[in-house]
Backbone as a printed PyTorch tensor [residue, N CA C, xyz], in Angstrom:
tensor([[[ 12.4690, -14.7940, -15.5080],
         [ 11.0820, -15.0390, -15.1620],
         [ 10.4000, -13.7390, -14.7180]],

        [[ 11.0320, -12.9690, -13.8230],
         [ 10.3880, -11.7490, -13.3440],
         [ 10.3220, -10.7040, -14.4520]],

        [[ 11.2670, -10.7310, -15.3940],
         [ 11.2430,  -9.7640, -16.4960],
         [  9.9640,  -9.9140, -17.3220]],

        [[  9.5200, -11.1320, -17.5540],
         [  8.2890, -11.3660, -18.2990],
         [  7.0640, -10.8670, -17.5540]],

        [[  7.0690, -10.9930, -16.2360],
         [  5.9590, -10.5070, -15.4140],
         [  5.9270,  -8.9770, -15.4530]],

        [[  7.0850,  -8.3500, -15.3530],
         [  7.1610,  -6.8900, -15.4050],
         [  6.6950,  -6.3940, -16.7760]],

        [[  7.1340,  -7.0620, -17.8260],
         [  6.7120,  -6.6770, -19.1810],
         [  5.1960,  -6.7840, -19.3230]],

        [[  4.6100,  -7.8520, -18.8220],
         [  3.1480,  -8.0280, -18.8910],
         [  2.4290,  -6.9360, -18.1010]],

        [[  2.9590,  -6.5680, -16.9430],
         [  2.3380,  -5.5110, -16.1430],
         [  2.3890,  -4.1600, -16.8500]],

        [[  3.4140,  -3.9340, -17.6170],
         [  3.5630,  -2.6450, -18.3100],
         [  2.5970,  -2.4990, -19.4880]],

        [[  2.0890,  -3.6060, -20.0200],
         [  1.1470,  -3.5440, -21.1410],
         [ -0.2520,  -3.2200, -20.6300]],

        [[ -0.9780,  -2.3750, -21.3700],
         [ -2.3560,  -2.0800, -20.9830],
         [ -3.1640,  -3.3770, -20.9670]],

        [[ -3.8990,  -3.5740, -19.8760],
         [ -4.7130,  -4.7690, -19.7170],
         [ -3.9660,  -5.9650, -19.1800]],

        [[ -2.6670,  -5.8170, -18.8830],
         [ -1.8420,  -6.9320, -18.4180],
         [ -2.1890,  -7.3780, -17.0050]],

        [[ -2.4440,  -8.6750, -16.8570],
         [ -2.7650,  -9.2810, -15.5580],
         [ -1.7790, -10.4170, -15.3170]],

        [[ -1.2450, -10.4760, -14.1090],
         [ -0.2300, -11.4810, -13.7730],
         [ -0.5840, -12.2350, -12.5040]],

        [[  0.0670, -13.3830, -12.3610],
         [ -0.0160, -14.2010, -11.1490],
         [  1.3410, -14.0980, -10.4720]],

        [[  1.3650, -13.7550,  -9.1730],
         [  2.6290, -13.5650,  -8.4760],
         [  2.4900, -14.0530,  -7.0280]],

        [[  3.6160, -14.3800,  -6.3830],
         [  3.5530, -14.8850,  -5.0080],
         [  3.3930, -13.7620,  -3.9880]],

        [[  2.6810, -14.0790,  -2.9130],
         [  2.6190, -13.2110,  -1.7410],
         [  3.0210, -14.0660,  -0.5400]],

        [[  2.9380, -13.5040,   0.6320],
         [  3.3100, -14.2450,   1.8320],
         [  2.3690, -15.4110,   2.1170]],

        [[  1.1340, -15.3300,   1.6480],
         [  0.1380, -16.3330,   2.0370],
         [ -0.3540, -17.2110,   0.8960]],

        [[ -0.6130, -16.6380,  -0.2750],
         [ -1.1030, -17.3670,  -1.4510],
         [ -0.5910, -16.6390,  -2.6870]],

        [[ -0.8840, -17.1760,  -3.8640],
         [ -0.5700, -16.4360,  -5.0780],
         [ -1.5970, -15.3250,  -5.2520]],

        [[ -1.1240, -14.1910,  -5.7490],
         [ -1.9890, -13.0540,  -6.0000],
         [ -2.2160, -12.8620,  -7.4870]],

        [[ -3.3060, -12.2130,  -7.7920],
         [ -3.6710, -11.8510,  -9.1520],
         [ -3.6290, -10.3340,  -9.1860]],

        [[ -2.8780,  -9.7500, -10.1260],
         [ -2.7690,  -8.3040, -10.0890],
         [ -2.4370,  -7.6570, -11.4050]],

        [[ -2.4590,  -6.3210, -11.3580],
         [ -2.1540,  -5.4630, -12.4940],
         [ -1.6020,  -4.1570, -11.9390]],

        [[ -1.1480,  -3.2690, -12.8410],
         [ -0.7750,  -1.9350, -12.3800],
         [ -2.0150,  -1.2650, -11.8030]],

        [[ -1.8850,  -0.6020, -10.6870],
         [ -3.0320,   0.0140, -10.0210],
         [ -3.6620,   1.1190, -10.8660]],

        [[ -2.9390,   1.6590, -11.8140],
         [ -3.4630,   2.7310, -12.6630],
         [ -4.1480,   2.2030, -13.9270]],

        [[ -4.1800,   0.8990, -14.1240],
         [ -4.6920,   0.2880, -15.3510],
         [ -6.1380,  -0.1800, -15.1630]],

        [[ -7.0920,   0.6760, -15.5430],
         [ -8.5160,   0.3430, -15.3640],
         [ -8.9440,  -0.8420, -16.2130]],

        [[ -8.3870,  -0.9760, -17.4120],
         [ -8.7260,  -2.1000, -18.2870],
         [ -8.3530,  -3.4070, -17.6020]],

        [[ -7.1620,  -3.4720, -17.0430],
         [ -6.7050,  -4.6880, -16.3660],
         [ -7.5000,  -4.9410, -15.0860]],

        [[ -7.8440,  -3.8860, -14.3720],
         [ -8.6320,  -4.0520, -13.1380],
         [ -9.9870,  -4.6940, -13.4550]],

        [[-10.6040,  -4.2510, -14.5350],
         [-11.8840,  -4.8540, -14.9410],
         [-11.6810,  -6.3050, -15.3740]],

        [[-10.5730,  -6.5600, -16.0370],
         [-10.2710,  -7.9290, -16.4760],
         [-10.1130,  -8.8700, -15.2760]],

        [[ -9.5240,  -8.3820, -14.1900],
         [ -9.3860,  -9.2140, -12.9900],
         [-10.7650,  -9.6380, -12.4930]],

        [[-11.7220,  -8.7110, -12.4810],
         [-13.0880,  -9.0650, -12.0890],
         [-13.6630, -10.1560, -12.9670]],

        [[-13.3950, -10.0840, -14.2670],
         [-13.8730, -11.1160, -15.1950],
         [-13.1900, -12.4510, -14.9350]],

        [[-11.8790, -12.4240, -14.7220],
         [-11.1270, -13.6590, -14.4610],
         [-11.6540, -14.3410, -13.2000]],

        [[-11.9200, -13.5400, -12.1700],
         [-12.4090, -14.1070, -10.9140],
         [-13.8900, -14.4960, -10.9900]],

        [[-14.5870, -13.9830, -12.0060],
         [-16.0020, -14.2990, -12.1520],
         [-16.8620, -13.6150, -11.1120]],

        [[-16.4790, -12.4150, -10.7330],
         [-17.2150, -11.7360,  -9.6690],
         [-17.6720, -10.3410, -10.0460]],

        [[-17.3930,  -9.9080, -11.2510],
         [-17.7190,  -8.5380, -11.6000],
         [-16.7480,  -7.5810, -10.9420]],

        [[-17.0830,  -6.3200, -10.9730],
         [-16.1900,  -5.3040, -10.4390],
         [-16.3260,  -5.1900,  -8.9320]],

        [[-15.2270,  -5.3840,  -8.2300],
         [-15.1640,  -5.2050,  -6.7810],
         [-13.8560,  -4.5130,  -6.4410]],

        [[-13.7730,  -3.9080,  -5.2660],
         [-12.5240,  -3.2220,  -4.8970],
         [-11.3410,  -4.1880,  -4.8790]],

        [[-10.1620,  -3.6540,  -5.1630],
         [ -8.9220,  -4.4220,  -5.1150],
         [ -7.9690,  -3.7630,  -4.1240]],

        [[ -7.1280,  -4.5640,  -3.5080],
         [ -6.0740,  -4.0260,  -2.6450],
         [ -4.9820,  -3.4590,  -3.5470]],

        [[ -4.3820,  -2.3530,  -3.1430],
         [ -3.2580,  -1.7560,  -3.8630],
         [ -2.0100,  -1.9810,  -3.0210]],

        [[ -1.0240,  -2.6340,  -3.6290],
         [  0.2500,  -2.8640,  -2.9550],
         [  1.1960,  -1.7270,  -3.3030]],

        [[  1.7140,  -1.0900,  -2.2910],
         [  2.5980,   0.0600,  -2.4660],
         [  3.9970,  -0.2930,  -1.9690]],

        [[  4.9750,   0.4820,  -2.3770],
         [  6.3490,   0.2570,  -1.9480],
         [  6.8580,   1.3220,  -1.0130]],

        [[  5.9790,   2.2190,  -0.6320],
         [  6.3090,   3.2650,   0.3350],
         [  5.0090,   3.8160,   0.8840]],

        [[  5.1150,   4.5470,   1.9480],
         [  3.9160,   5.1110,   2.5490],
         [  3.3930,   6.2710,   1.7150]],

        [[  2.1150,   6.2250,   1.3560],
         [  1.5400,   7.3450,   0.6020],
         [  1.4380,   8.5880,   1.4840]],

        [[  1.3900,   9.7400,   0.8310],
         [  1.1860,  10.9980,   1.5450],
         [ -0.2480,  11.0850,   2.0560]],

        [[ -0.4540,  11.8860,   3.0640],
         [ -1.7800,  12.2730,   3.5530],
         [ -2.6510,  11.1060,   3.9880]],

        [[ -2.1240,  10.2240,   4.8060],
         [ -2.9570,   9.1810,   5.4150],
         [ -3.6740,   9.7780,   6.6210]],

        [[ -4.8610,   9.2680,   6.9580],
         [ -5.5040,   9.7110,   8.1910],
         [ -4.5680,   9.4250,   9.3810]],

        [[ -4.6150,  10.2360,  10.4280],
         [ -3.6890,  10.0850,  11.5590],
         [ -3.6460,   8.6690,  12.1460]],

        [[ -4.7840,   8.0110,  12.2890],
         [ -4.7650,   6.6580,  12.8420],
         [ -3.9990,   5.7160,  11.9250]],

        [[ -4.1050,   5.9290,  10.6340],
         [ -3.3840,   5.0800,   9.6790],
         [ -1.8890,   5.3730,   9.6900]],

        [[ -1.5220,   6.6280,   9.9420],
         [ -0.1010,   6.9570,  10.1060],
         [  0.4880,   6.1470,  11.2600]],

        [[ -0.2370,   6.0930,  12.3760],
         [  0.2330,   5.3370,  13.5420],
         [  0.3390,   3.8470,  13.2220]],

        [[ -0.6440,   3.3220,  12.5120],
         [ -0.6130,   1.9030,  12.1430],
         [  0.5180,   1.6140,  11.1610]],

        [[  0.7280,   2.4940,  10.1990],
         [  1.8190,   2.3120,   9.2420],
         [  3.1710,   2.3360,   9.9450]],

        [[  3.3270,   3.2590,  10.9010],
         [  4.5720,   3.3110,  11.6750],
         [  4.8440,   1.9830,  12.3720]],

        [[  3.8010,   1.3750,  12.8770],
         [  3.9540,   0.1490,  13.6570],
         [  4.0770,  -1.1170,  12.8100]],

        [[  3.4130,  -1.1740,  11.6570],
         [  3.2660,  -2.4730,  10.9900],
         [  3.6540,  -2.5500,   9.5140]],

        [[  4.0350,  -1.4480,   8.8960],
         [  4.4150,  -1.5180,   7.4830],
         [  5.9090,  -1.5220,   7.3140]],

        [[  6.4760,  -2.2580,   6.3820],
         [  5.7850,  -3.2530,   5.5820],
         [  5.3750,  -4.4420,   6.4390]],

        [[  4.2360,  -5.0180,   6.1070],
         [  3.7260,  -6.1590,   6.8610],
         [  2.2910,  -6.4770,   6.4930]],

        [[  1.7150,  -7.4720,   7.1530],
         [  0.3800,  -7.9700,   6.7940],
         [ -0.7690,  -7.1160,   7.3350]],

        [[ -0.7510,  -5.8330,   6.9820],
         [ -1.7950,  -4.9040,   7.3760],
         [ -2.3120,  -4.1830,   6.1390]],

        [[ -3.6070,  -4.2810,   5.9000],
         [ -4.2760,  -3.5690,   4.8070],
         [ -5.1210,  -2.4830,   5.4410]],

        [[ -4.9560,  -1.2410,   4.9470],
         [ -5.7190,  -0.1120,   5.4980],
         [ -6.6160,   0.4860,   4.4220]],

        [[ -7.8800,   0.6450,   4.7590],
         [ -8.8360,   1.2790,   3.8550],
         [ -8.9070,   2.7490,   4.2120]],

        [[ -8.5340,   3.5860,   3.2340],
         [ -8.4170,   5.0290,   3.4460],
         [ -9.1210,   5.7790,   2.3140]],

        [[ -9.3830,   7.0870,   2.4870],
         [ -9.9420,   7.8580,   1.3750],
         [ -8.9980,   7.8120,   0.1690]],

        [[ -9.5590,   7.6430,  -1.0100],
         [ -8.7540,   7.5400,  -2.2260],
         [ -8.0980,   8.8710,  -2.5850]],

        [[ -8.8340,   9.9570,  -2.4690],
         [ -8.3270,  11.2990,  -2.7580],
         [ -7.6530,  11.3890,  -4.1200]],

        [[ -8.2410,  10.7310,  -5.1200],
         [ -7.7480,  10.8170,  -6.4800],
         [ -6.5000,  10.0250,  -6.7880]],

        [[ -6.0520,   9.1860,  -5.8580],
         [ -4.8250,   8.4230,  -6.0740],
         [ -4.9730,   7.3830,  -7.1890]],

        [[ -6.1060,   6.6690,  -7.1880],
         [ -6.2850,   5.5130,  -8.0640],
         [ -7.6300,   5.5780,  -8.7800]],

        [[ -7.7380,   4.8840,  -9.9340],
         [ -8.9990,   4.9130, -10.6900],
         [-10.1470,   4.2470,  -9.9360]],

        [[-11.3530,   4.6850, -10.2530],
         [-12.5390,   4.1830,  -9.5570],
         [-12.7240,   2.6830,  -9.7150]],

        [[-12.1580,   2.0800, -10.7640],
         [-12.3210,   0.6450, -11.0090],
         [-11.7570,  -0.2150,  -9.8760]],

        [[-10.8600,   0.3310,  -9.0770],
         [-10.2940,  -0.4650,  -7.9850],
         [-10.7460,   0.0100,  -6.6100]],

        [[-11.5460,   1.0700,  -6.5790],
         [-11.9380,   1.6670,  -5.3000],
         [-13.1790,   1.0150,  -4.7090]],

        [[-13.3280,   1.1930,  -3.4070],
         [-14.4690,   0.6730,  -2.6790],
         [-15.4990,   1.7560,  -2.4090]],

        [[-16.4810,   1.4120,  -1.5820],
         [-17.5530,   2.3570,  -1.2500],
         [-16.9990,   3.6650,  -0.6750]],

        [[-17.6650,   4.7580,  -1.0170],
         [-17.2510,   6.0580,  -0.4890],
         [-15.9270,   6.5270,  -1.0440]],

        [[-15.5340,   6.0530,  -2.2250],
         [-14.2590,   6.3970,  -2.8510],
         [-13.0880,   6.1490,  -1.8990]],

        [[-13.0560,   4.9130,  -1.3780],
         [-11.9450,   4.4930,  -0.5310],
         [-11.0650,   3.5210,  -1.3030]],

        [[ -9.8460,   3.3740,  -0.8380],
         [ -8.9030,   2.4410,  -1.4460],
         [ -8.2320,   1.6520,  -0.3270]],

        [[ -7.9970,   0.3690,  -0.5820],
         [ -7.3350,  -0.5090,   0.3810],
         [ -5.8480,  -0.5630,   0.0430]],

        [[ -4.9990,  -0.1130,   0.9710],
         [ -3.5560,  -0.0470,   0.7400],
         [ -2.8090,  -1.0400,   1.6240]],

        [[ -1.7640,  -1.6200,   1.0490],
         [ -0.9150,  -2.5380,   1.8000],
         [  0.5140,  -2.4070,   1.2920]],

        [[  1.4680,  -2.4880,   2.1980],
         [  2.8820,  -2.4940,   1.8340],
         [  3.4090,  -3.8630,   2.2150]],

        [[  3.5520,  -4.7210,   1.2230],
         [  3.9680,  -6.1090,   1.4560],
         [  5.4860,  -6.2130,   1.5970]],

        [[  5.9530,  -7.0500,   2.5240],
         [  7.3940,  -7.2640,   2.6540],
         [  7.9210,  -8.3530,   1.7150]],

        [[  7.0460,  -8.9810,   0.9100],
         [  7.4860, -10.0690,   0.0390],
         [  8.4730,  -9.5270,  -1.0030]],

        [[  9.6260, -10.1710,  -1.1870],
         [ 10.6430,  -9.6440,  -2.1000],
         [ 10.1900,  -9.5580,  -3.5610]],

        [[  9.3690, -10.4790,  -4.0290],
         [  8.8830, -10.4150,  -5.4090],
         [  7.9520,  -9.2210,  -5.5650]],

        [[  7.0540,  -9.0340,  -4.6040],
         [  6.1430,  -7.8870,  -4.6520],
         [  6.9560,  -6.5950,  -4.6770]],

        [[  7.9870,  -6.5130,  -3.8450],
         [  8.8250,  -5.3130,  -3.7970],
         [  9.4750,  -5.0520,  -5.1560]],

        [[  9.9650,  -6.0880,  -5.8220],
         [ 10.5730,  -5.9260,  -7.1410],
         [  9.5500,  -5.4310,  -8.1630]],

        [[  8.3610,  -6.0000,  -8.1360],
         [  7.3260,  -5.6030,  -9.0870],
         [  6.9320,  -4.1430,  -8.8760]],

        [[  6.7330,  -3.7520,  -7.6280],
         [  6.3300,  -2.3680,  -7.3270],
         [  7.4420,  -1.3930,  -7.7070]],

        [[  8.6830,  -1.7490,  -7.4480],
         [  9.7960,  -0.8700,  -7.8570],
         [  9.8220,  -0.6990,  -9.3780]],

        [[  9.4920,  -1.7550, -10.1070],
         [  9.5790,  -1.7300, -11.5660],
         [  8.4210,  -0.9920, -12.2320]],

        [[  7.1930,  -1.1390, -11.7050],
         [  6.0250,  -0.5890, -12.4110],
         [  5.1610,   0.3410, -11.5700]],

        [[  5.4970,   0.5180, -10.3070],
         [  4.6630,   1.3230,  -9.4140],
         [  3.6540,   0.4360,  -8.7040]],

        [[  2.7230,   1.0240,  -7.9640],
         [  1.7530,   0.2340,  -7.2080],
         [  1.0080,  -0.7630,  -8.0910]],

        [[  0.7880,  -1.9570,  -7.5400],
         [  0.0470,  -2.9980,  -8.2450],
         [ -1.1350,  -3.4400,  -7.3920]],

        [[ -2.1320,  -4.0060,  -8.0400],
         [ -3.2890,  -4.4910,  -7.2980],
         [ -3.0400,  -5.9050,  -6.8080]],

        [[ -3.8580,  -6.3070,  -5.8600],
         [ -3.7410,  -7.6570,  -5.3260],
         [ -5.1100,  -8.1850,  -4.9260]],

        [[ -5.3500,  -9.4000,  -5.3040],
         [ -6.4940, -10.1700,  -4.8410],
         [ -6.0490, -11.6150,  -4.9200]],

        [[ -6.6430, -12.4810,  -4.1480],
         [ -6.2250, -13.8790,  -4.1910],
         [ -6.4690, -14.4430,  -5.5870]],

        [[ -5.5530, -15.2640,  -6.0440],
         [ -5.6300, -15.8380,  -7.3880],
         [ -6.5450, -17.0660,  -7.3620]],

        [[ -7.8050, -16.8050,  -7.5880],
         [ -8.7960, -17.8750,  -7.6540],
         [-10.0830, -17.3040,  -8.2210]],

        [[-10.9130, -18.2010,  -8.7260],
         [-12.2520, -17.7670,  -9.1060],
         [-13.0610, -17.6560,  -7.8180]],

        [[-14.0110, -16.7600,  -7.8100],
         [-14.8380, -16.5580,  -6.6290],
         [-15.4580, -17.8820,  -6.1970]],

        [[-15.3220, -18.1770,  -4.8970],
         [-15.8800, -19.4000,  -4.3320],
         [-14.9300, -20.5830,  -4.3510]],

        [[-13.8040, -20.4670,  -5.0450],
         [-12.8190, -21.5450,  -5.0880],
         [-11.6660, -21.2400,  -4.1380]],

        [[-10.8870, -22.2580,  -3.8320],
         [ -9.7260, -22.0800,  -2.9550],
         [ -8.6620, -21.2480,  -3.6620]],

        [[ -7.9590, -20.3910,  -2.9200],
         [ -6.8720, -19.6120,  -3.5160],
         [ -5.7660, -20.5210,  -4.0620]],

        [[ -5.0700, -20.0500,  -5.0790],
         [ -3.9720, -20.7840,  -5.6880],
         [ -2.7520, -20.7240,  -4.7620]],

        [[ -2.2370, -21.8940,  -4.3920],
         [ -1.0170, -21.9530,  -3.5860],
         [  0.1300, -22.5900,  -4.3750]],

        [[ -0.1640, -23.0360,  -5.6040],
         [  0.8470, -23.5930,  -6.4910],
         [  0.6000, -23.0540,  -7.8960]],

        [[  1.5530, -22.2920,  -8.4170],
         [  1.3850, -21.7010,  -9.7420],
         [  1.2280, -22.7800, -10.8070]],

        [[  1.8260, -23.9380, -10.5720],
         [  1.7220, -25.0370, -11.5300],
         [  0.2810, -25.5160, -11.6900]],

        [[ -0.5550, -25.3030, -10.6850],
         [ -1.9510, -25.7430, -10.7320],
         [ -2.9000, -24.6090, -11.1170]],

        [[ -2.3330, -23.4820, -11.5120],
         [ -3.1350, -22.3220, -11.8970],
         [ -3.8870, -22.5880, -13.1990]],

        [[ -5.1640, -22.2310, -13.2230],
         [ -5.9680, -22.3620, -14.4400],
         [ -6.5610, -21.0210, -14.8670]],

        [[ -6.0610, -19.9330, -14.3090],
         [ -6.5800, -18.6120, -14.6280],
         [ -5.9190, -18.0640, -15.8940]],

        [[ -6.6590, -17.2750, -16.6390],
         [ -6.1830, -16.6880, -17.8900],
         [ -5.3990, -15.4160, -17.5940]],

        [[ -4.0870, -15.5730, -17.3890],
         [ -3.2210, -14.4370, -17.0860],
         [ -2.1470, -14.3090, -18.1580]],

        [[ -1.4730, -13.1650, -18.1790],
         [ -0.4620, -12.9000, -19.1980],
         [  0.9310, -13.3750, -18.8250]],

        [[  1.2000, -13.5050, -17.5390],
         [  2.5090, -13.9710, -17.0820],
         [  2.3780, -14.5070, -15.6550]],

        [[  3.2960, -15.4230, -15.3280],
         [  3.2880, -16.0640, -14.0060],
         [  4.6830, -16.0010, -13.4120]],

        [[  4.7580, -15.5820, -12.1550],
         [  6.0040, -15.6350, -11.3960],
         [  5.8920, -16.8310, -10.4620]],

        [[  6.4470, -17.9540, -10.8760],
         [  6.3220, -19.2090, -10.1380],
         [  7.5130, -19.3810,  -9.1980]],

        [[  7.2380, -19.4010,  -7.8990],
         [  8.2870, -19.6400,  -6.9020],
         [  8.0530, -20.9660,  -6.1770]],

        [[  7.2290, -21.8150,  -6.7850],
         [  6.9040, -23.0960,  -6.1580],
         [  5.7070, -22.9520,  -5.2380]],

        [[  5.3690, -24.0400,  -4.5560],
         [  4.2070, -24.0120,  -3.6560],
         [  4.3970, -23.0200,  -2.5100]],

        [[  3.2950, -22.3810,  -2.1360],
         [  3.2910, -21.4530,  -1.0050],
         [  2.4930, -22.1140,   0.1080]],

        [[  3.0160, -22.0640,   1.3190],
         [  2.3880, -22.7530,   2.4490],
         [  1.1070, -22.1170,   2.9440]],

        [[  0.8030, -20.9300,   2.4870],
         [ -0.3950, -20.2620,   2.9810],
         [ -0.1350, -19.6490,   4.3430]],

        [[ -1.1600, -19.2110,   4.9600],
         [ -1.0060, -18.5900,   6.2570],
         [ -2.1870, -17.7050,   6.5660]],

        [[ -2.0800, -17.0090,   7.6520],
         [ -3.1450, -16.1130,   8.0800],
         [ -3.1640, -14.8810,   7.1780]],

        [[ -4.3320, -14.4460,   6.7330],
         [ -4.3990, -13.2750,   5.8570],
         [ -4.0500, -11.9800,   6.6030]],

        [[ -3.8890, -10.9260,   5.8190],
         [ -3.6000,  -9.6280,   6.4300],
         [ -4.8060,  -9.1480,   7.2350]],

        [[ -4.5280,  -8.3600,   8.2400],
         [ -5.5740,  -7.6920,   9.0050],
         [ -6.0360,  -6.5010,   8.1660]],

        [[ -7.3510,  -6.3280,   8.0250],
         [ -7.8830,  -5.1980,   7.2710],
         [ -8.5240,  -4.2150,   8.2470]],

        [[ -8.0790,  -2.9540,   8.1620],
         [ -8.5620,  -1.9020,   9.0490],
         [ -9.1330,  -0.7630,   8.2130]],

        [[-10.3260,  -0.3200,   8.5570],
         [-10.9310,   0.8620,   7.9340],
         [-10.5680,   2.0640,   8.7950]],

        [[-10.1990,   3.1680,   8.1830],
         [ -9.7100,   4.3320,   8.9210],
         [-10.7230,   4.8870,   9.9200]],

        [[-12.0160,   4.6170,   9.7410],
         [-13.0250,   5.0850,  10.6950],
         [-13.6610,   3.9310,  11.4750]],

        [[-13.8610,   2.7970,  10.8280],
         [-14.6220,   1.7020,  11.4370],
         [-13.7750,   0.7040,  12.2230]],

        [[-12.4570,   0.7680,  12.0980],
         [-11.6010,  -0.1720,  12.8100],
         [-11.3880,  -1.4590,  12.0310]],

        [[-11.1640,  -2.5590,  12.7480],
         [-10.8350,  -3.8320,  12.1060],
         [-12.0610,  -4.4000,  11.3970]],

        [[-11.8930,  -4.6730,  10.0910],
         [-12.9600,  -5.2750,   9.2930],
         [-12.7290,  -6.7620,   9.0750]],

        [[-11.4490,  -7.1810,   9.0470],
         [-11.1220,  -8.5980,   8.9210],
         [ -9.9740,  -8.9110,   9.8610]],

        [[-10.2070,  -9.8800,  10.7210],
         [ -9.1470, -10.3180,  11.6230],
         [ -8.0500, -10.9900,  10.8090]],

        [[ -6.8420, -10.8030,  11.2540],
         [ -5.6960, -11.4030,  10.5800],
         [ -4.5650, -11.5820,  11.5540]],

        [[ -3.4080, -11.7860,  11.0260],
         [ -2.2440, -12.0980,  11.8380],
         [ -1.8740, -10.9940,  12.8350]],

        [[ -2.2300,  -9.7550,  12.5490],
         [ -1.8560,  -8.6330,  13.4280],
         [ -2.9980,  -8.1020,  14.2860]],

        [[ -4.1270,  -8.7590,  14.3010],
         [ -5.3240,  -8.1890,  14.9320],
         [ -5.1100,  -7.7190,  16.3680]],

        [[ -4.4990,  -8.5430,  17.2010],
         [ -4.3160,  -8.1610,  18.6060],
         [ -3.4290,  -6.9280,  18.7340]],

        [[ -2.3450,  -6.8870,  17.9690],
         [ -1.4320,  -5.7490,  18.0270],
         [ -2.0870,  -4.4890,  17.4550]],

        [[ -2.8870,  -4.6300,  16.4110],
         [ -3.5970,  -3.4890,  15.8330],
         [ -4.6000,  -2.9360,  16.8370]],

        [[ -5.3210,  -3.8280,  17.5210],
         [ -6.2730,  -3.3920,  18.5570],
         [ -5.5800,  -2.5290,  19.6020]],

        [[ -4.3630,  -2.9200,  19.9890],
         [ -3.6020,  -2.1450,  20.9790],
         [ -3.3170,  -0.7310,  20.4790]],

        [[ -2.8670,  -0.6200,  19.2320],
         [ -2.5740,   0.6950,  18.6610],
         [ -3.8570,   1.5180,  18.5750]],

        [[ -4.9590,   0.8970,  18.1620],
         [ -6.2270,   1.6170,  18.0620],
         [ -6.6780,   2.1190,  19.4290]],

        [[ -6.5100,   1.2890,  20.4610],
         [ -6.8680,   1.7180,  21.8290],
         [ -5.9890,   2.8790,  22.2760]],

        [[ -4.6750,   2.7590,  22.0480],
         [ -3.7560,   3.8310,  22.4310],
         [ -4.0570,   5.1080,  21.6690]],

        [[ -4.4060,   4.9810,  20.3990],
         [ -4.6920,   6.1500,  19.5800],
         [ -5.9400,   6.8600,  20.0900]],

        [[ -6.9550,   6.1110,  20.4920],
         [ -8.1800,   6.6980,  20.9980],
         [ -7.9410,   7.4750,  22.2920]],

        [[ -6.8980,   7.1230,  23.0480],
         [ -6.6210,   7.8010,  24.3190],
         [ -5.9170,   9.1400,  24.1200]],

        [[ -5.3700,   9.3620,  22.9300],
         [ -4.6100,  10.6090,  22.6670],
         [ -5.5310,  11.7960,  22.5570]]])
């Protein structure tokens, strides 16, 4: 099953459905601009930034993000940092930033080891509930990694390297502590 998902990710334009800790994700190789645009079409939202799932800490993170990565990666923390040419503009946010996350989910880890960083967004059309059962998926994807129903949960905490917490999540209180301690240094 995972071999088919990896094969689909390796093809230009390949988009897959895969499990995360909270819901099913929709993703592609982070370097594949064609697939990144296709995800926007599948979701019916046009082009918007995507989270990039990594399997190790990238070089040259802002100091506050280094501290957060030390404390919470791998885990449910997404950090918005300067892109610095790492990824194509099709997945980047305002000001040429990129949202990075290192997921502890074993399937995500296998996919990233096999093809490199992959994108992540909830597997649903904009305005609809995220997919928690691959069997009920109606999205046009190239491959599905079905691990059965996912119970859902609190989303990742999203932190901007300058603005702080943008979305509260499972780690918000602990992240606030690190941010306070970092400001005192």
